[in-house]
N, C-alpha and C positions, 0 to 999 in steps of 0.2 A: 478364446471363444467369444460368444456374444454376437450381436447383430449390429451392423453399422451401415447406413444411418438407422437409428432406432425407429424413426417415424416414416418409414418408406412405404407402408401399406396404406391403401385408400379406404379399406373397410372401416366402418364406424368412425369416420373422420370427425364428425361433430362431437361424438362422445369422447374421442381421444383429445380433441382440443379443450373440451370442458375439464377433463381430468388434468391436462397439463396446466391449465390456469390455476386449478386448486393446488397442484403439486408445487408450483413456483411461487405461490402466494405465502410469503414468510409469516404473514399475520394470521393465516388460517390455523385452526387447531391442529396440533400434531397428529391426532387421531385421523382427521380428514385427509391430511397430506399422506399419511402412511397408507390409508385405504386407496387413495388415488395412485400411489406408487405401485402397490401390489397389483391393482387392476391394469395399469399400463404395462407393467412387466409381463403379465400373463397374456396380454393382447399382442404385444410387439416382439417378444422374444420366444422363439421356439426352442423347447428343450427336447433333445433327441430321446426317443423312447427306447425300451429294451430291444426291440427288433432292429431299430436303426443302429444302436450300439453294436449289436451282434454282427450285423453286416459290415460295419466300419472296422471292427476288430478282425473279422475274417479276411478283409481286403489287405490289412497289414500282414496278417499271417501268411498270405500268399506271396508277399514280396520276397525277393531274394537279392542279397547284396554281396558284393565281393568281400572276402575276409580282409581285415586290416593287417598292416604290417605289425609285427610284435617284436618285442625284445625277448629273445628266447630265454634269457637268464631269469626274467620275471615270470614268463610263462611256465617254466619248469621249477620255479621256486628256488633257483640257485642264487647265491649271493654275488653281488658285484665284486670284482677283484680289486677295484681301485681303492676301496676302503674309505671313500670320501664321506664327509659328514652329511647330515640330513638335508641341508639346504641346497646342495649343489646339483649339478647336471647328471651325476651318476651316483645313485644312492643304493642303500641296501634294499634288496628285492623284497617284495611283499607276498603274502599268501593270497591266492586268488579269491577265496571266499570273502576276505575283508574288503578287497577292491570292489567286488560285486555289490556288497552292502553299501559301500561308500558312493558308488555311481548311482545306484537306485536312490540313496539318500539325497544326493545332489539334485536329481530330477524332481523327486517328490517334495523335497524341502523347498525348492524354488516355487513349486505350484502351491503348496499350502501357505507359504509366506505371502505370495501374491494374492491368494483368496482372502487371507486374513487382512492384508493391507487395504483391500478394496473398501473395507468398512470405514476407513478414515481418510482415504485419498483426497487430497486437495482441501482438507479441513484444517483450520487453525487448532492449536492445542486447546484453546478456550472452547471452541465449538465442539471438539471431541469430548471434553469433560462435561459440557453442558448437556449433550445428547446422551452420552453413554455412562456418565458418572466417572468417578476417579479410580474405580477398581478396574485395572487393565485385564484382569483374569477372565473377563467375560468375552474378550475378542476371540472369534473362531470363524471358520468358513460357514456361510449359510445362516448368519444371525437373523432372527425374525425381526428385530428392531433396528435393522440397518438404516443408516441415515437416509431419509427419502429425498431424492432429487433426480433431475433429468439425466445426470451422468450415470448413476448406478442402475438405472432401469435397463441398461444395455446388456446386462449379464443375468442369467438365471441364478437362483439361490445356490451358493456354494461354489460358483464357477471361478476360475482364474481369469486373468485379463490378457490383454495383448502382450504383456511382458513375457509370460510363459509361452504364449502362442509363438512369439518370435524365437524363443529358445528352442522350441520344438521344430520350427522351420530350419534353424541352424543345424539341429540334429539330423533331420531328414536329408538336408543337403550334404552333410558330412557322410551319411550312410551311402549316398549315391556317388560320392567321389572318393571312396576308399579312405576316408579320414583326412584327405588333403583338400583343404578349403579352396573353393573355386568361386571367384566373385560373380561370374556370369550365372552359375547355377543358383547361388544364393539369391542374387538379384531377381532372377526370374521367379523364384518361389515366393519371395516376400511380396513381389508385385501381384502375383496371382492371389496370394492370401489377402492382400488389401482389397482386391476386387471381389473375392468370393468367400473369404474366410475358409473354414473347413466344411465344405458342403456336406460331407458324409455325416456331420453332426448337426446339420440343420442350419448352419450359418448362412446369412445373406451377404455378408461382407466382414472384413476385419474391423473389429470395434476397438476404439480407444487409442488409435495411432497418434503419436506425438506430432506436434506441428513441424518440428525440424525434419523428422523422418518423412512425413507426408510431402513436404516441399521437394525433397530429393526424389521420391518415387514419381512425382508428377512432372519432374524436369524433363524437357526434351532431350532425347539421347540417353536416358537412364539405362535402358535395356542393353544398348550397345556399349556404353562406357560408364558403369555405375560409379566407379571411383572418380571419374572426371565430373560427373553430375554432382556428387557430394561436395567435391572441392569447389565447384562453381557456386553452389548454394552457400557454402561457408564464406567464400570471399564476398558474396553478395550481402552477407550479414555484417560486413565490416570486420570479418575474422574474429568475431566475439562469441559466436554461438558454441558452447561446449556442453551440450545437453547430454542427458543420461540414457538416451535411446539405444545406444550401442552396448554400454556396459551391462545393461539389464539382461542381455541375452548371451553374454560371453562365457559364463561359467562352464557350460558344456563343451566349449571349444578347448578347454584344458584337458579333456579326456583322451582324444587320439594322440598318439606319440608322446604320452605323458613323461616318458623317460628322456625326452630331448627338448630342452627349453627353447632352443633355437627354432625347432619346428613348431612348437606351441606358439611362440611369438609370431612366427610367419602366418600361422592360421588365424590368430587373433586379429592381426592387422588386416588380413584379407577380408574377413567378415566385417570388422568395424568400419573400414573405409568405404564400404558399399553405401553407407548412409551418413557417416560422420567423419569429416576430414580433420577436425581440430586436433592438434597434437596432444592436448589434454585428454580428449576422448580416447585416442590411441593408447596413451600411457595407462589410463585406468583399465582399459580392456586387457592390456598385456599383464598388468599386475594381477588381476583376478584370475585370468586363465593360467598364468604361470604358478600362482598360488595353488590352484586346484591340482595342477600337475605335480607340484611338490608334495602335496598331501597324499596323493595316490602313491607316490614313491615311498612314502613313509608308512604305508599301510602295514599293520601287524596282525598277528593272530588275535581275532576278536575274543577268543576264550582265554587266551594266556596273558594279554596285556591290559592293564588297567588304564583308565583315563587319567588317573593321578599317578604319582610316583609310587614305587614299591615301598613296602613298609620299612625295608632296610635303609631306604634313602632318607627317611625322616628321623629327626632326633627322637630316640625312644623315650626320653624323659618327658616329652610333651604329653603323650597319651599312653605310653607304654608300648603301643604299636598302632599302626593305622587300622588294623582289623578291630582292635579294642575300641578305637574311637568310633568306628562305624557302628559296631554293635551297641556301644553306649548311647549313641544318638538315635538308635532305632533304624539306621540306614546302612546299606552296604555301598562299597565303592562302585560307581557306575563303570561299566565296561564299554569303551569306545574302540573302534578299529584303529584310531590314531592316538598315540600318547600325546597328551596336551603339552608336554614339555617341549615338543619339537616345534610348536607354533612360532615362537619368536624367530628361530633360525629360518624357517620356511618363509615367513613374512619378509624378513630382511633380504633374502635372495630374490623374492618377487619384486621388492622395491628397487633393488639394483637393476633388474631387467627392465622395469618400467622407466626408470630414469634414463637408461641407455636408449630406450625406444623414444622417449620424449625428445632427447637431444637429436636423434636421427630424423624424427619427424619434423622438428623445427628447421633443421638444415634443408630438408626436402622442399618445404613450402616457403622458405625464405624468412623465417622468424629470426629477428636479430638477437644478439647475445644478451642484451639487457632484458628483453622480454622472456627469453629462455630462462634466465636466472629467476625471474619472477614466477614462472611456471614451476620450476624446480622447488622453490620455497613453498609454493602453494600446495604442491603434491605432498611434501613432507609435513605441512601443517595438518593434513588430514590423516596422518598416521597416529593412532591412539598412543598415549604415553606408555601403556603397558608394553608396547613393542619397541620402546627405546627413546621416547621423547618425554622424559620426566624431569622437571626442575632444571638443573644445570647440566643434566646428562642428555644432551641433544643427540639425535641421530644426525650424522654429518650429511653434507650435500651429496656425497657419493653413495649414500644409503647404508653405510656401515654404522654400526652402533658404537658409540663411544663408551658404552656402559661396561664393556669387557666382562661379561659374566654376571653383572648385577642382577639381571632378570632371573638367572639360574638360582642365585641365592635367595631372591625374593620368593620364588616358587616354594622354597622350603623354609621360608622365614617365619617371623613372629607374627603375632596378632596385629601389632602396630604396622608392620609392612603390608599386611593384607588390607588393613584399614586405609592405608595411603593409596594402594592400588584401586580400591573401591572409590575413594574420593576423586582420584584423577579420572577414572572412567566416567563417573557421573558428570564431572565438570566438562569433559570432552563432549558428551552427548548434549548437554544443555547449552554450553557457550560456544564451542568450536563448530559443531555441526548445526545447531539451531535450525532444525529441519523444517520448521514452519515458516521461516523467513521468506516472504513471497518473491523477492527479487532474485533469489538463487535457489528456488525450490527444486529445480530440475538440473542442478549443476552436477556434472559427472564426478568430480572429486568428492562432493558430499555423499553421493550414493556409494562410492568406493569406501569412504571413511565410515559410513554407517555399517557396511558389511564387516569391516575390520573391528569396529566397536563391538559387534555381536560376538566375534571370536574371543575378544578380550573379556567380554561379560561372562560367557560360559566358563572360561578359564578361572576367572575370579570367583564366581559362585561355587565352582567345584572346590576351591580352596577354603572358602568360607564354611562349607559344610563340615570341615574337619578342624576348624579353629574354634576358639571359645566365644567367637563373636556371635551374638544373636541377631537373626535377620530383622530388619525394620518391619513393622507390622504390615506395610503396604507392599512389600517386595514379593512375597509368595502367598499373599492372602488369597484364599479361594482356589489355589492351584489344584486342578482335578487330576493331575498326573503324578507319577512318582519317578524318582531317579532321573535318568537322562531325559525322559519325556518332559519332566517339570522344568529342567534347565532350559531346554529348547523352547518350550511353550512360553515360559516367562520372558525369555529374551525377545522373542518375536512380538509378544503382546506389549512389552514395554516400548519397543521401537515404534510400533504403529500408533501407540498412544500419543506420540509426538506430532502426529499429523503430517502435513506437507505431502510430498510425493510418496505416500506411505507404501503403496504396492510395489513401486520400483525399488525403494530402499529395502523393503522386506524380501523381495524376490532374490536379490543378490546376497543379502545377509543369510537368508534361510538356505540358499544353495550351499554356501560354505558350511553352515552349521550341519546340514544334512550330510555333507561329505565327511566332515570331521567325526560326527557322532554316529553316522550310519542310518540306514533306513530303519533298522530294528529299534532305534531309539527315538524315532519321530512319533508324535502323537497320532496314533492310528485312527482315533475317532475323527480327527480332522481330515485324514485321507479319505475315510469312508463318506464324509459329508460332501466331498467334491463329486459332481455328477459324472465326470469323465475320467475317473481314476483308472478304470480298467483299460480304457483306450490308451492312456499314457503308459501304462504298464506294458502294453503290447509293443510300443516303440522302444521302451527300455530293453525288453527282451531281445529285440533285433540288435540293439547296440551291444549287449553282452555276448551275443552269438558272434558278431563280426570281430569282437575283441578276443574271442576264444576264452572267455571267462565262464566260470561255472555259475 
């Protein structure tokens, strides 16, 4: 959403210029800058009113789309006959209510992460702490004390940014092409969005578009050959640009044909290459899309399956039973539509597919073997230790884990093992990701790694709840949610506290968290704070209809 450019109106130009001078004067008192910010936002950004929203949603309701292809075994709840394990291309079928919860969770998770991330986008961690303080639990959509600058005035309070806009464009394009991605259709829609935004919601243009994507959209011949235009821009950059503008919109691409990784990969590449030709961009898009597909294949009965292991799986001597541990701590086991124990297997399968796509993309554009090996090592560098890169137990270049079940025992392991997982994940966030580092702030592998860090974080926190380890004072301080809500809120808040390209890192991370944990476990107060949640829900309902899900 938002308006771009934000200063396109001629009315009150002298007042606007005076307000801008105050806003951009870092020596001015914060109170004056905040007042200037709020005044500029109210003058320059139009928020759709109730009648506008009603008409916009009614137009969506009137749209009719072709039903998508379905795997009949999934549709009817029958199990796959192959009996393959959870990470592969043919997995145990899932109940449709769980999948519906996951798909809604993915879409709304992305939106809330984006809206929360806008609070700290492009700030250093030092600036984040200086303005907001060290308590990350305050971050939410629509903060009154949002950092005042000329970037954030493009969006009304609580709104998401171009990251979610582009994911919605990808969704609309997929709805119009029966789930089979079409580069021409997506290219036409993203170009129209760049020029007009979403007019039904009062947009005057697409706000916040990244420099790499904008160059491609403005390249001669883009509409006729978007993949060729993107390749030309990449080659013009010296083949160095590997920005995150494609991976930020790719999670939804894992939804259609989720039972077929080859089709998911094809769709991810078709959408990615419209604006980003770099093989690293392609690989990161494939990893996230295939990961979403794998999660959907692992959907289980939300009422019957716990997010943690069953009580019988855990040594009874530790607490007597898992239920006893939950009761004694005043909490119950959170219920998610996906068993968290499947995550390493699903991640490993997505890494395998991403590495294969990386190699194929390098061959296609003539990247040499030495550079390919560098890209492969770089991709694996951004896989968190929780998923197979801990100490001497490295994930191999083929994507297979050399840990051979170590993660499985760790999930059921001792307090010391959980402590080590915590330390590894904290180090990965601080040292490997280093999200505020300005030279690589928009690197596609960093964004991918931040999303995987979030999955590991939720998994580790789930285990910490039932260990004897006491949470550090700053980890859950002031959390206004309970159960799964708190795990998700804390993870998003901690991620955006790192600054950098916070909205993009959070949009991908939160999409995965929403898919794993389901819409029912998202912080619903955050969803209510977003001004266009009902409009987004209308599109999600169209998606569920064409997928023939309840």
